[in-house]
N, C-alpha and C positions, 0 to 999 in steps of 0.2 A: 225679315228672312229667316228659313226652316234653317235649322243646325244642318240639313245634309246639304244646302249651298255653301254653308259655311267649312265645310269639311268634317264636321264634328259627328261623331256617332255616339248613339245612345247607350249608355254602360249597360252591361248584359247583367244577368242576375248572378252567376258564378263570375269567379276573378279571372279566370283563363280558361280556355278550350278543354285541357285536359288538365290533371291533378299534379301531374310531374312525377308521380311516385311510381315506383315500379314492383313487380311480382317478384320478389328475391326470396322468399321463403317457400320451402315445401310444406308439405301436410306434417311430415315428420318434425321438421322444426316446431310447428304449432303444436303438436304431440308434448314434446319437452318441455314447451313453454307454458302448457295447462299443468304438467306436470312439478314443473317448478313454482307454479303460482299457487297450487295446493301444495304447499311445501312441508312435508312431513316433519323435516328436521328444525326449519327455522320457524315455522309456525304451530305444527302439529304438537311437539314436545313441549312447547312452551302452554300450550292450550291445558294439553293432558294435567299440568301442575295443577290447575283450577278444580279438578274433580271434586274436592273435599266441600266446594261449594254445594252440591249435591250428594251428599254423602252414602244417600243409598242406590244411586245409579250404577250404571254399568258402562263403562268407556266403550267396550266393544259395541255395544247393543246400540248405543248412542251413534257410534261411528259406522256402524253398519246402516242404521234408520236414515242416516243424513247422506250417506253415498246413493242409496237408495231415492230418495226424494229429491237430490239434487241433479240425479242421473234425467230428471223430467224438465230441469232448468237446460240442462245441456241439448234435450230435443227441441225446445222452444227457442234458445239461441241460434241452433244450428237453421232451422228454420228463415229466422230473420237473416242469416248471414246470406244464405243463397238465393234470398229473394232481393236482398238489396248490398249485394258484396261489394260494399265500398269503406275507405278507411273512416273511421268516425263511429263505428258502432251504434251504441245506443243514442248517440246524437243524430245520427243520420236516420235511424229507424223512427225515432219519435217524433222528430220534427217532420217526416212525412207522412206519418199516421195520425197522429195525435195533434199535430201543431206545431209550426215552428217556435212559439214563445215555450210552451210545456218543455219541448225538446231542447231548447237552449238551457231554461233554468235546471232542469233535472239533470242533465249532462255537465254542465259547466260547474255544478254544484258537486256532484259526484264523483267526477273525474278528474279537475282541474283543482279548484279551490280546497278539498277534502284532501288532495293526495300531500298538499303543504304540510299538512300535520301525521301522514303517514311518515316522512321522513325521521322524526325521532324515535317511532316504533321500529324500524328497520335498524335505525342506529342501537338501539336497546337489545336486537338481536346479536348484531355484531360484537357487542361489549360481552352478553351473556355466552355468546357460543365461539368466540373467537378471542378475544383479547385477555378476557378472566382466565378461562381455562388455560392459556398457554402460560399467562405469567404466572399462574398457580402451580402448573406443571414443573415451571424452571425454577420454583423457590422466591417467588415475590408476590407474595399475598396481599401486600399492603398495596402494591401498585395495582393489583386485579381491582381490588376494590376501590380505586381511586376512581375508577370508571363510572362509579355509582354515584360520584361527587357532581356538584353543578359544572365544575369544570369540565368532569371527564363526560359527564354527557353532552355537551355541547360540542367538544371535540370530535367524540364519535360520531354525532349525528353529521358535524361538517366533511368527516371522512365518507358517511354514507353516501352523501349528497355528491360530493364530488366523483365517487365511484360511478354510482348510475348517470350523471350526466356523461361523462366520460364513455360508459356503454352503449348509451344512446346517440352518442354523436360520431359512433364510428360506423353507424348505418344497420341497415337490417342484415346484411350478407356478413356483416364482421360481427355483429351480435350472436348469429346464430352459431357461428364457430365459437365463440365465447361458451355460449350454452351449452353447447353440444359436448366440448371435452370437461366442463365444468361437471355435466350430470354422470359423464361415464366415470371420471374419478370419485366423484362423491357415490355410484353405484360400487365402485372399487372398495372404498370404504365403508360403506353397508355390508358387503361381502365380509369385509374383516370382522366387524363387529357381529354378524352371523356365527362366523367360525368360532371366536371367542366365548360367547355365551352358549354356543351348542356344547363346547366340550370343556369348559370350566364348572365347577360344581358351585351351588351355593355357599358350601364351608369354605371353599378358595376366595370367593368374592368378599365373604364376610371379614377374611382376615386380610386380604388385599386393603379393601375400603378402610377399616380400623387404621392399617400401617400407613397408607398414605395420607389420610387426613390428620394424624398423628405427625408425621412428619412435615406434613405443608402447614397444618394451621393449631397443632400444639393440642389437640385433645386426645380424649382417652374413651376407646370404646363406642366411638362415635354412632356405629350400626345401631348398638342396643341402647344408647341414650335416645337416640330418633323415635326409635319405637316408643321409647316409655313416654318421652315429651308429648308424643301426638294424643296419648290418650290421658295424658295428667293435665299437660298445662295447654293442649289445644281442644279437648275434649272430642277427639275425632277417634273412630274406630273403621276402619279398613273394610270394603265391602269384598265379599270372594270373587276371586278371578273368574270370569266368564260371562255368560249372557244372564245370568239370575240377578236378584235385585230386584229393587223396586222399577215398575215399569214407568210409573209416573216421573220418578227422579231421572230415568233413564231420559225419558222423553225432555225434561227440564235442562239436560247436559246437550239435547243438540244444537240450541242456539250458542252455545259454546264451542262448539265442534263446527260452526258455521264460520268461524274467524278463522278456518284454515280450509274447510271443505268448500265454500260457496262461491270459491274464483277458477274453477275450471275455464270459464269464458273470458277469462282475463284478456286473453290475445283476440277477442273478437272485434276489437277498435282495429287492429290489424290487418283486416281479412282483403283490404284494398292491395295489398303488399304478400298477398299469398296465394299461391297457384294452386287451381283446383277449387276454389273459392262457391263455384256455381254447383259444385258436385255433393248433396246431400250426404251421401254415406260417407264420403270422405273427411266432411268438416264436423258431422257428428262423431265420427272414430275419433279424430284427432282430441276433441275435447273429452269425449268419454273413457279413452284409453288412459289420459293423462289423471281424470279423477279417480279410475280405478287402479291404476297403480299406485297411487298414494293410499288409498283404502289398504290396498293388499298389504303394502309396506307398513302400515300403522299396525295392522293385524300379528303381522310377522315380528315385529318390533316389540308390542306389547306382550305376547306370547313367551318371548325369549326374556324380557326383564322379569316376567312374573318366576320363570324358571330358576333364574341365576342371580336376580338381586333379592328374590322374593317379594311377592306382589304386596305382601303388608308392608313391606319395608318402602318400595317406590311408591305406594299410595301415602305412607306417613312421612318420610322424606319431604315430598312434595307440599305434604298439608302442613309440616311445621314450618317450611320455608317461606310458604305463602301468607302463614301468621305470625311469621319473625319470631318463631320459638326461640328460647335461650340456647338451645343443642345444636340448631339448624346449622346447617353450612353457611358460611358467612358469604357465600356466591352462589348463582342458581343452579340448581341439582342436576344440570347438564348429563342426559343418561351416558352420552360418549366418554364424558371424562370419567364417569366412575366405570364404565367397561373397560376403558384404557388401562386403568391402574391395576386390571388381571395381569397385566405384563411389568414387570418392574424393572423398567427401563425408559428413561426420562427420554430418549431420543424415539423410541417407538411411541410412548406416549404423544408426543409432539407431531409426528410424521401422521398418526392418525387423527389428531385433532385439525391438521391441516387437510387431507384428504376429506373429510367430512365439513370442513368451512368451505368447500366448492358449492355445497347445496344454497351457501347463502353467496357466493360471488356469482354463480350463475343466475340467481334469483333478484339480484339486487337492482338491475336495470328493469324489473320490472315497476319500480317505483315511478320512474316517470314514462317509460317506453308507450305504453297504452296511451296515457293522458295525452302526449304531445300530438296524436294522430286525431283526438277529439277537439283539442284547440285548433289543430291544421283545418278538419272540415268545417269548423263555424266561421273561421276565417275566409276559407274557400267560399263560403255562401255570403260572405261579406258582413258578417253579423259584428266578425271582431276585424282589426286593423288588417288591411293588406299582407302585411309583411309577415304575419303569424304563418301564411300559407305558402311563403317563397319556401323553397328546397334548395339545398345545396348542390352544386353541378356532379360533384365526383360520389358521393355517398348517397343523395338524396334524402338528406335528413331535415325537416322544418326546423331550422336554429333557433327564429325566434321563438317558436312555440316552448322548444326546450329552454330558453333562457326565462321564458314565463313561470316556466314550472321552478327553474333553479334558484333564483333571486328572492321571491317571497318564502322559498322553504329554509332559506338562509338566515333569513330576519325572525321569523317564526321560530326556529330552532335555538334562537338566542333566547325569545322569551319562554320557552318550554324548560330551558335549562335552568333559568334563572328567576322564573316567575311561578310560585306553587299555585298560583291562581290559575295562570294560562294552562298549566300542565293538566288539569282538571278537562279543558276543553277538548281534548283529544279523545274524549272516552266515549264519542258519539261517532267515531272514524267509518266504523262498519255500518251503523245503522244506516248513514247518509247515501253510503255505495247501495244498501239493500232497497232505499227507496229509489233511486234510480233503475235498478232491476225490476222494481216493481213497476216503474212507467214502462219497461220493455214486454216484462209479462203481459200487463194489460193490451200493449201495442199488438201484440200476436194473435190475443184471442180474438181482437176487434178487427184483425186484416182484412178476413174475408169478406167483411162487410164495407168497411170505410175504403179498402181499395181493391173492390172485386176484379178489374182487370189486372191488377199487378199480382193481386193473389190467383187467378188462374195461370197464368203466365211464371208462375214461381214453381220450381222442382218441388218444393214442399208440398204444393197441394196434390202431388201425386201420391205421396204415402198416406197410406189409409187402414184401417184395422176395422173389421165389418161394416166396410163403406163408410167410415167416420174417419175425418182427416185428423191425424195424430198429433200435428202440430199445435192447433189451436187446445186441443183437449190438453196436451203437456202444458200449455199456457195457464190453464186455469190451474193445476195441480202446482203450478210455478207459483201462480198468486196466492194459493194457500199455504204455501211452505213460506213465503218471506213475509204474510200477513202475520202467521203464527209466530214467526222468530221477532218480528218488529213489534206486535204485541206484548211477549214476554220482555222483549228489551225494556219498553217503555214503562212498564206496570210491575217488574220484579227487582227491587233492589239488589238482590244479588250478583248480577251481573254489571251493576255499578256505570250502566248506561245511562239511566235516567237522572242523569245529574241536571239540575238546575240551570247553570250557569253554562255548561258543556251546549243544552238545547237551545239555549238563548243566541251563543256563538253560532250554532249549524243554522238558526232561525235568521241570523243577519247574514249569513252567506247567500241564503237563497234570496235574499232583499237585495244583496249587491248584482246579484245574477239578473234579477227583474230588471235594476236600475240599468245595468250593461245593456241588456236586450232593447228594452224601450230608449234608451241614448242613440244606440243603433238604428233604430226605425227611423228614428227622427234625421239622425244624419245623412242616412242613406237616401231618405224621401225628399233631401233637399239636394241630392246628388243625381236624382232622376231613377231610383232603385227601389222597388217595392218589395222588401221582404217579407211581407204577408204572401206570397208567391212560392216562398220556398218549398212549403210541402204538396206543392202542385209539379215540383220538378227532381228529378235524380241528377244526381252529382255525376259528371262524367269521368272518364278515367284517364 
């Protein structure tokens, strides 16, 4: 007797006829998301602190080179978005262009497993740019230092996970409102800092810095001591401010700058929920504006630091902190905190720190939001359990996908906080995401040959320069960007990325993804579903 006679239907490739997601974001929302993803405050100011790794390099030069180079990644990803404007981003494109197995393994590792390890990284930013500076300002330096302890790291990571989960759970429309107001408040804080650093002199800053550090930490003449310590104990000589210095060292700073400038496409997994996702110019503009807003803010910040802090001091205080020098600040030399000391009023200082903390609170949802859509897309394709593709009726949130981010992150947070060996496993967190990006860059290069009909129908195929389609060319340049960075990270010890234990851990994550995919193929085949057909179908909206 046939299945039809029994009243049964053959299982479909996709879980249901439509994703159930709604286009709740505008391109403006995606622009703010891109700006917050390449976050000048939460990520940029931290990465600048490692300039002494390549002392002859120019931060300004490396930032501008990075901005130009990453712009080609924006073009490549805009081409992928408008070709297949669906939730899931890298997973959907790679599984359709390169193959279902490749797409799942690269995306699951780069967007799912690895983001568990980003929770402590986000948590460290919350400690260094929120709890520690505010507690120090209020006269509690010992409590500020507690956040660097094992218990402090665990607690602040749990807070971060809870905040990220809350922001994702309010839905796309709710998150858009939160990030908008956080961005506006953060820009107000930025304007206040610009005014302070423009109108106060270097002499005023030196006096204020020494006074504040003496009152809070009990030090004497720490400004002068820091400059001396950089030379005597660290062996560091600050480069001149500007675009000079060693071009080679500036190029070697580029892989460091990628830790904050490589993410303007962080929201591309969400384009199944963004209006105008089929318009190449609008999609490109959203990411490009986000990237270059960050580059511009970076240049403005650094120019003002050079004017009022003194460039040598700013480089020295970072170098001494990085090297754990004896006269270094006992907490991260957060430029916002140092700028706030120009006004001798604790209430003002706390208000400024709170305003600038909005850069974190608008950004923290990026920890899980983009990843949930990758998990959702894989479940919609039936690679993962069906529950992960179910969305709540009211806010259209894939709740089970969020849980798959939250729960493992909590467990790994404990290992990170209390196990020094596991702590090192996060060192390759950026590298793995870059590998995922590399898969998409290759996909956009081969797209015209692998899927000629899909490419011909894509708005991206219409954009040409001298008769040559710009998107595949941008893909080639993006491949060069990613290969360069991966090579440097894997071969140069100065980046602390090529750690053997971390590489083994990351390799195990790829193996886990392979096991899940193979297991899904076997289980679905028994259910009458052929997952090998995924790369021949585009998910419906």
